[in-house]
C-alpha positions in Angstrom: -134.2 78.2 -104.1 -135.0 80.3 -107.2 -134.8 84.0 -106.4 -138.2 85.6 -106.6 -138.6 89.2 -107.7 -141.2 91.5 -109.1 -140.9 94.5 -111.4 -142.7 97.3 -109.7 -144.1 100.6 -111.1 -145.7 101.4 -114.5 -143.5 104.2 -115.7 -141.7 104.2 -119.0 -138.6 106.3 -118.2 -135.5 104.4 -117.3 -134.9 100.7 -116.7 -137.2 98.8 -114.4 -135.5 97.5 -111.2 -136.6 94.2 -109.7 -137.6 94.2 -106.0 -136.4 91.1 -104.2 -139.4 89.4 -102.6 -137.2 87.0 -100.8 -135.9 89.8 -98.5 -138.2 91.5 -96.0 -136.7 94.9 -95.2 -138.8 95.9 -92.2 -140.3 93.6 -89.5 -141.3 94.2 -85.9 -140.9 92.1 -82.7 -142.1 92.1 -79.1 -139.3 94.5 -78.2 -141.5 97.4 -79.4 -144.5 97.5 -81.8 -144.6 93.8 -82.7 -146.1 90.9 -80.8 -143.7 88.0 -81.3 -140.2 87.0 -80.2 -137.3 87.3 -82.6 -137.0 83.5 -82.8 -140.6 83.2 -83.8 -140.2 85.9 -86.5 -137.1 84.1 -87.9 -139.0 80.8 -88.0 -141.9 82.5 -89.9 -139.5 84.1 -92.3 -137.9 80.7 -93.0 -141.3 79.1 -93.6 -142.1 82.0 -96.0 -139.0 81.1 -98.0 -137.1 84.3 -97.3 -133.4 84.6 -97.4 -133.0 87.8 -95.3 -134.9 90.0 -92.9 -134.2 93.4 -91.3 -135.5 93.9 -87.8 -136.7 97.5 -87.5 -138.4 98.0 -84.2 -139.4 101.5 -83.2 -136.8 103.2 -81.0 -136.3 106.7 -79.6 -134.4 108.7 -76.9 -135.9 106.7 -74.1 -135.1 103.3 -75.5 -133.0 101.2 -73.2 -133.2 97.8 -74.9 -131.1 98.2 -78.1 -128.2 96.2 -76.7 -130.4 93.3 -75.7 -132.3 93.6 -79.0 -129.1 93.4 -81.1 -127.7 90.5 -78.9 -131.0 88.6 -79.5 -130.8 89.1 -83.2 -127.2 88.0 -83.4 -127.9 84.9 -81.3 -130.8 84.0 -83.6 -128.4 84.5 -86.6 -126.3 81.6 -85.4 -129.3 79.3 -85.6 -130.5 80.0 -89.1 -129.2 80.3 -92.6 -131.2 83.5 -93.1 -129.3 86.8 -93.1 -130.5 88.9 -90.2 -129.9 92.6 -89.9 -130.3 94.9 -86.9 -132.0 98.2 -87.6 -134.5 100.5 -85.8 -137.4 102.7 -87.0 -136.7 106.2 -85.9 -139.2 109.1 -86.2 -138.7 112.5 -87.8 -139.6 115.1 -85.2 -138.5 118.5 -86.6 -138.9 120.3 -90.0 -135.1 120.3 -90.5 -135.2 116.5 -90.5 -134.0 116.0 -86.9 -134.8 112.5 -85.7 -135.7 111.1 -82.3 -132.4 109.2 -82.2 -131.8 106.7 -79.4 -128.7 107.5 -77.2 -126.6 104.8 -78.8 -126.6 104.0 -82.5 -123.7 101.7 -82.3 -125.8 98.5 -82.3 -127.6 99.4 -85.6 -126.7 98.2 -89.0 -129.4 100.4 -90.6 -131.8 103.2 -89.8 -135.4 103.1 -91.0 -136.6 106.7 -91.2 -140.3 107.1 -90.5 -142.9 110.0 -90.3 -146.1 109.2 -88.5 -146.7 112.9 -87.6 -146.0 116.0 -89.6 -143.1 118.0 -88.1 -144.1 121.6 -87.7 -142.1 124.4 -86.1 -144.2 124.1 -82.9 -143.8 120.3 -82.8 -145.1 117.2 -84.7 -148.8 116.9 -85.3 -150.8 113.8 -86.0 -153.4 113.1 -88.7 -156.4 114.4 -86.6 -154.7 117.7 -86.0 -153.5 118.0 -89.6 -157.1 117.5 -90.7 -158.2 120.3 -88.3 -155.5 122.6 -89.7 -156.6 121.8 -93.2 -160.2 122.5 -92.2 -159.5 125.9 -90.8 -157.2 126.8 -93.8 -154.1 127.2 -91.6 -152.5 124.6 -93.8 -153.2 123.7 -97.5 -152.8 120.3 -99.0 -149.9 121.6 -101.0 -148.2 122.9 -97.9 -148.6 119.5 -96.1 -147.1 117.7 -99.0 -144.2 120.1 -99.4 -143.4 120.1 -95.6 -143.6 116.4 -95.4 -141.2 115.8 -98.4 -138.8 118.5 -97.3 -138.6 117.0 -93.8 -138.0 113.6 -95.2 -135.2 114.9 -97.5 -133.4 116.5 -94.5 -134.0 113.4 -92.4 -132.4 110.9 -94.9 -129.4 113.4 -95.2 -129.0 113.3 -91.4 -129.6 109.6 -90.9 -127.2 108.5 -93.7 -124.3 110.1 -91.8 -124.6 107.4 -89.1 -125.8 104.2 -90.8 -127.2 102.9 -94.1 -130.7 104.4 -94.4 -134.1 103.2 -95.5 -137.2 105.4 -95.8 -140.2 103.7 -94.3 -143.7 103.9 -95.8 -143.1 107.3 -97.3 -146.1 109.6 -97.6 -148.4 107.2 -95.8 -149.2 110.1 -93.4 -150.8 112.0 -96.3 -153.0 109.0 -97.0 -154.1 108.9 -93.4 -155.0 112.6 -93.6 -157.2 111.9 -96.6 -155.1 113.8 -99.2 -155.2 112.7 -102.8 -152.1 111.2 -104.3 -152.0 114.0 -106.9 -150.9 116.5 -104.2 -147.5 114.9 -104.4 -146.2 116.5 -107.6 -143.6 114.9 -109.8 -141.3 117.7 -108.8 -141.6 116.8 -105.1 -141.0 113.1 -105.9 -137.9 114.1 -108.0 -136.5 116.1 -105.1 -137.0 113.1 -102.8 -135.5 110.7 -105.3 -132.4 113.0 -105.7 -131.9 113.0 -101.9 -132.3 109.2 -101.8 -129.8 108.6 -104.6 -127.2 111.0 -103.2 -127.4 109.5 -99.7 -127.7 105.9 -100.8 -131.1 105.7 -99.2 -133.5 102.9 -100.2 -137.3 103.3 -100.1 -139.4 100.7 -98.5 -142.6 99.6 -100.2 -144.8 98.8 -97.2 -147.1 95.8 -97.5 -149.0 96.8 -94.3 -149.4 100.4 -95.1 -149.9 100.0 -98.9 -147.4 102.8 -99.3 -146.1 104.4 -101.4 -148.8 104.4 -104.0 -148.2 102.7 -107.4 -147.7 106.1 -109.0 -145.1 107.1 -106.5 -143.4 103.8 -106.8 -143.2 104.1 -110.6 -141.7 107.7 -110.3 -139.1 106.6 -107.8 -138.2 103.5 -109.7 -137.8 105.5 -112.9 -135.6 108.0 -111.0 -133.2 105.2 -110.1 -134.1 104.9 -106.4 -133.4 101.5 -104.8 -136.7 99.9 -103.7 -137.2 97.3 -100.9 -140.0 95.0 -100.1 -141.1 95.6 -96.5 -143.9 93.8 -94.7 -143.9 96.1 -91.7 -145.1 93.0 -90.0 -146.3 93.2 -86.4 -147.1 89.5 -86.2 -144.8 86.8 -87.4 -147.4 85.3 -89.8 -147.3 88.5 -91.8 -143.5 88.3 -92.5 -142.7 88.0 -96.2 -146.4 87.8 -97.3 -146.9 89.9 -100.3 -150.2 91.0 -101.8 -149.9 94.8 -102.4 -146.4 94.4 -103.9 -147.6 91.8 -106.4 -150.6 93.9 -107.4 -148.5 97.0 -108.2 
């Protein structure tokens, strides 16, 4: 099979890096946020012509199924020619980048760092509360952007100590809050890119979340950050199906 890739980003600084569209770096299963069994997801990936997928179900301190999850992926790997990797999506919960790690990371081949709530000193807050704080002036758009990027930088530095690290749908939280892309300055992107390069962290381009934006993708690409195609699929039929990635 001919390897398919796409050159992403529209910047002019540095060499463009192809993103491999035959590898899906973030899929979900019925173990957590997804709907289908691991075998069903693998079959869908095979039909989509993929060569590899990374299972990245959401896990946290209360998760008790990681052993069974890893065992199921490894059993499936014996019945397919696809490369299957065991990972978990783990949430940032504190401004210093502390993550809601499960008790045992030994089953994981990678960690996908995610931010669905903004970690503030009093605890993480979701999009609705962030909008309220913006409305009262307790937070400014610039503060939200800076705090989000700073927490992500600390998080990838922490996570990379334990396993190869990916950054899931970065800055999608800001889109959910309704903040314009321009609030993410080139300086903030550069700081994030520096952290990713120094820790070997790859950034996922999420098909499901349309994140990061084409502008951020271009800046990261030109800064030499490794970029991965990630469907973030919750249903097997979504695995390896690219529309947003092709457009950008």
